[in-house]
C-alpha positions as CSV (number, residue, x, y, z in Angstrom):
1,M,0.1,0.2,-0.2
2,T,1.6,3.3,-1.2
3,K,1.2,6.7,0.6
4,G,2.3,9.5,-1.8
5,L,2.7,7.4,-5.4
6,T,0.7,5.1,-7.4
7,E,2.4,1.6,-7.8
8,P,2.5,2.1,-11.3
9,E,4.5,5.8,-10.5
10,V,7.0,3.8,-8.1
11,N,7.4,1.2,-10.9
12,K,8.4,4.1,-13.6
13,F,10.9,5.4,-11.0
14,Q,12.4,1.9,-10.6
15,E,12.5,1.6,-14.6
16,D,13.5,5.1,-15.5
17,G,15.3,6.3,-12.3
18,F,13.1,9.4,-12.0
19,F,9.5,10.2,-11.8
20,F,7.6,13.5,-12.1
21,P,5.5,15.5,-11.5
22,Y,4.6,15.3,-8.1
23,E,2.5,18.3,-6.5
24,V,3.8,19.4,-2.9
25,Y,2.9,23.0,-2.9
26,T,-0.1,25.1,-4.4
27,P,0.9,27.5,-6.6
28,E,0.1,30.2,-4.1
29,E,2.4,28.6,-1.5
30,A,5.2,28.0,-4.1
31,R,4.8,32.0,-4.7
32,N,5.5,32.3,-0.8
33,L,8.7,30.1,-1.4
34,W,9.7,32.4,-4.1
35,K,9.3,35.5,-2.2
36,K,11.2,34.1,0.8
37,F,14.0,33.2,-1.5
38,N,13.9,36.7,-3.2
39,S,14.0,38.4,0.2
40,L,17.2,36.2,0.9
41,E,18.9,36.6,-2.2
42,K,18.4,40.7,-1.8
43,E,19.7,40.7,2.1
44,L,22.6,38.4,1.2
45,G,23.5,40.5,-2.3
46,E,24.3,37.7,-4.0
47,E,22.9,34.5,-5.5
48,P,21.9,31.8,-2.2
49,Q,23.6,29.1,-4.1
50,N,27.1,30.8,-4.0
51,R,26.8,30.5,-0.4
52,F,24.5,27.6,0.7
53,R,25.4,24.4,-1.1
54,I,25.3,20.6,0.4
55,K,23.4,21.4,3.5
56,A,21.2,24.7,2.5
57,Q,18.6,24.0,4.2
58,L,20.3,24.2,7.8
59,P,20.8,27.5,8.6
60,F,17.1,28.2,7.7
61,P,14.0,27.2,9.8
62,W,11.7,27.6,6.7
63,L,13.9,25.3,4.4
64,C,14.1,22.8,7.3
65,D,10.3,22.8,7.0
66,V,10.4,22.5,3.3
67,V,12.6,19.4,3.2
68,S,10.6,17.7,5.9
69,H,7.2,18.6,4.3
70,P,4.9,15.7,4.7
71,K,3.5,15.1,1.4
72,L,7.3,14.7,0.5
73,L,8.0,12.5,3.2
74,D,4.7,10.4,1.8
75,A,6.6,10.1,-1.7
76,L,9.6,9.2,0.0
77,E,8.5,6.3,1.7
78,D,7.2,4.9,-1.2
79,L,10.8,5.0,-2.6
80,I,13.0,4.4,-0.2
81,G,11.1,3.1,2.9
82,P,9.5,4.3,6.5
83,N,12.7,5.3,7.9
84,I,13.9,8.6,6.0
85,L,17.2,11.2,6.5
86,C,17.6,14.1,4.7
87,W,21.5,14.4,4.4
88,G,21.7,17.6,2.4
89,A,20.0,20.1,-0.1
90,S,21.1,22.8,-2.3
91,F,20.0,25.8,-4.7
92,F,20.3,25.7,-8.2
93,T,19.0,28.9,-10.0
94,K,19.6,30.6,-12.9
95,K,18.7,34.1,-13.7
96,A,16.5,35.4,-16.5
97,N,18.5,34.7,-20.0
98,D,21.3,33.1,-18.1
99,P,24.1,31.1,-20.4
100,R,24.6,28.6,-17.3
101,F,24.1,25.2,-17.7
102,I,24.7,21.8,-16.0
103,S,26.8,19.4,-18.0
104,W,25.4,15.8,-18.4
105,H,26.3,13.9,-14.8
106,T,25.2,11.3,-12.2
107,D,25.5,12.7,-8.8
108,S,26.9,9.5,-7.9
109,F,30.2,10.8,-9.5
110,V,30.8,13.1,-6.7
111,Y,29.0,10.8,-3.9
112,G,30.2,7.9,-2.0
113,F,27.4,6.3,-0.5
114,E,27.1,2.6,0.2
115,P,24.9,1.3,-1.2
116,S,24.1,3.8,-4.0
117,E,20.5,4.7,-3.1
118,T,20.4,8.3,-2.6
119,V,17.0,9.9,-4.0
120,T,17.2,13.5,-5.1
121,A,13.8,15.6,-4.8
122,W,14.5,18.6,-7.0
123,L,11.7,21.5,-6.2
124,G,10.8,24.3,-8.2
125,F,10.2,27.4,-6.5
126,N,8.7,28.8,-9.8
127,D,7.7,27.2,-13.1
128,S,10.8,25.3,-14.5
129,T,10.1,24.7,-18.5
130,K,12.6,23.7,-21.7
131,E,12.8,27.2,-22.4
132,S,14.2,28.4,-18.6
133,G,16.3,25.3,-18.8
134,C,14.5,22.7,-16.8
135,L,15.8,18.9,-15.7
136,R,16.3,16.4,-18.4
137,Y,17.0,12.7,-17.7
138,I,18.2,9.7,-19.8
139,P,15.8,7.2,-18.9
140,G,17.4,3.8,-17.3
141,S,20.9,5.3,-17.2
142,H,20.8,4.4,-13.5
143,K,21.2,1.0,-14.1
144,E,24.5,1.5,-16.0
145,T,27.9,2.7,-15.1
146,A,28.4,6.0,-16.5
147,I,32.0,7.2,-17.4
148,H,32.7,11.0,-17.0
149,E,35.3,13.2,-18.2
150,I,36.8,16.6,-16.7
151,K,35.6,19.5,-19.1
152,P,36.0,22.8,-17.0
153,D,33.7,25.7,-18.4
154,P,32.8,28.9,-16.6
155,D,29.0,28.7,-17.5
156,N,29.0,25.3,-16.0
157,L,27.1,25.1,-12.5
158,A,28.5,21.4,-12.2
159,T,31.7,23.6,-11.2
160,L,34.3,20.6,-11.6
161,G,33.6,20.4,-15.0
162,Q,32.1,16.5,-14.9
163,N,30.4,15.6,-18.1
164,V,29.6,11.7,-18.6
165,I,30.6,10.3,-22.3
166,N,28.5,9.4,-25.1
167,V,25.3,10.3,-23.8
168,Q,22.6,9.6,-26.2
169,E,20.9,13.0,-26.1
170,E,18.1,12.0,-28.1
171,K,16.8,10.0,-25.7
172,A,16.4,12.9,-23.1
173,V,13.3,13.5,-21.4
174,Y,12.6,16.8,-19.9
175,A,11.3,17.4,-16.7
176,E,9.1,20.3,-16.9
177,L,7.4,21.3,-13.5
178,K,4.9,23.9,-12.3
179,A,5.8,25.9,-9.5
180,G,5.4,23.8,-6.0
181,Q,5.8,20.5,-8.3
182,V,9.0,17.8,-7.7
183,V,11.0,15.5,-9.9
184,F,12.5,12.5,-7.8
185,H,15.3,11.0,-9.1
186,H,18.2,8.0,-8.1
187,E,21.4,9.2,-7.5
188,S,23.2,7.1,-10.4
189,V,20.7,8.7,-13.4
190,V,22.4,10.5,-16.1
191,H,21.0,14.0,-16.0
192,S,21.4,18.0,-17.1
193,S,20.1,21.2,-17.4
194,G,20.0,23.7,-20.6
195,P,20.6,27.2,-20.2
196,N,17.7,29.7,-19.5
197,T,16.5,31.6,-22.3
198,A,13.4,32.7,-20.6
199,N,12.7,36.5,-19.4
200,H,12.5,35.2,-15.7
201,P,14.5,33.3,-14.1
202,R,14.4,29.5,-12.7
203,I,14.6,28.8,-9.1
204,G,15.2,25.0,-7.5
205,F,15.9,23.4,-4.5
206,S,17.6,20.0,-4.7
207,I,16.8,18.2,-1.5
208,H,19.1,14.7,-0.8
209,Y,17.5,11.8,1.2
210,V,18.6,8.0,2.1
211,A,17.1,5.5,4.1
212,P,19.6,4.8,7.6
213,H,21.2,1.7,6.0
214,V,23.4,4.0,3.5
215,R,26.0,5.6,5.0
216,E,28.8,7.9,4.0
217,T,32.2,6.0,3.1
218,R,34.4,9.0,2.2
219,F,34.9,10.7,5.9
220,E,34.0,10.4,9.2
221,G,31.4,12.1,11.3
222,A,28.4,12.3,8.7
223,T,25.4,13.9,10.1
224,A,21.6,14.0,8.4
225,M,18.4,14.9,9.6
226,L,16.0,11.9,10.8
227,L,12.3,13.1,9.6
228,R,10.2,10.0,9.7
229,G,10.8,6.8,11.3
230,E,13.9,5.4,13.1
231,D,17.5,4.8,12.8
232,N,18.6,1.9,13.9
233,Y,22.1,1.7,12.4
234,G,24.0,4.5,13.7
235,F,25.8,5.5,10.4
236,W,24.7,9.1,10.6
237,G,25.1,11.5,13.7
238,A,22.3,14.4,13.9
239,D,22.2,17.9,12.4
240,P,22.1,20.7,14.5
241,V,18.5,22.3,14.3
242,P,18.2,25.7,13.5
243,K,16.8,28.5,16.1
244,K,16.5,31.5,13.7
245,D,17.5,32.4,10.1
246,F,21.4,32.5,9.6
247,D,21.8,30.3,12.7
248,P,25.6,30.3,13.0
249,N,26.0,27.0,14.6
250,C,24.1,25.6,11.4
251,I,26.1,27.7,9.3
252,N,29.4,26.2,10.6
253,A,28.0,23.0,10.4
254,M,27.0,23.3,6.7
255,L,30.5,24.9,5.8
256,E,32.4,22.2,7.6
257,T,30.3,19.4,5.4
258,R,30.9,21.4,2.4
259,K,34.5,21.6,2.8
260,K,35.1,18.0,3.5
261,F,32.8,17.2,0.7
262,M,34.5,19.4,-2.3
263,S,38.2,18.7,-0.8
264,I,37.9,14.5,-1.4
265,T,35.7,15.4,-4.6
266,E,39.0,17.8,-5.7
267,K,41.1,14.9,-5.1
268,K,39.1,12.2,-7.2
269,I,39.6,14.5,-9.8
270,E,43.2,15.0,-9.4
271,S,43.6,11.5,-9.4
272,G,41.9,10.8,-12.7
273,G,38.7,9.3,-11.5
274,R,35.8,9.2,-14.2
275,S,33.1,7.0,-12.8
């Protein structure tokens, strides 16, 4: 018996490596998220994605509410089971008429989880279309091993320059979303997004979930937020809980994790890692 998804939708996720659309917020609720995002960007004086990556939700109670939304957790329970951890989140945004893109890649390239069973929920704070540079996926590619080459490009939001070779782009499925909708994807599915040629920004929030039996193998002291059920494995420490926006304790935890994450990935690239 499923909670948020139907059996055919779960089967489609398992077969394709992704599923969309799934509505989490109403259009009105999504507009309020966009307003909060715009206020944050104005206060920072720069794009939030420049500062808030890997655990972007941690310093903000309102983003912690987003990652723990019951509708999200219901769907995730259908995909990964009743025990749900959120280990991270990042903003992925493009300005209006923005040439920036994300190259074909798998999340597994920069991950070190065993087993490789992270599920990402990519939430649109506003509409995400082909024109504005929505996500696109190669169906079934999570069942194969993707080989990457490193091709740095200043417009690539995948800043390490990872590119999957020999992608059959003609098979790509574009995950167009209305504001408040989500696309779920498996960490090993090949995906990318193009430039934003629309006259409005594209605001996305990418949230990463695992079941407690999945462990981080690359560094000690991995932490997460237990959002539903129990953790009977003990692989994950507890993330701090923000008391207010820009909570300094949570910012420090975010920065420490990002430092570990990026350092290990950069070493992998330096040593010639390609898969």
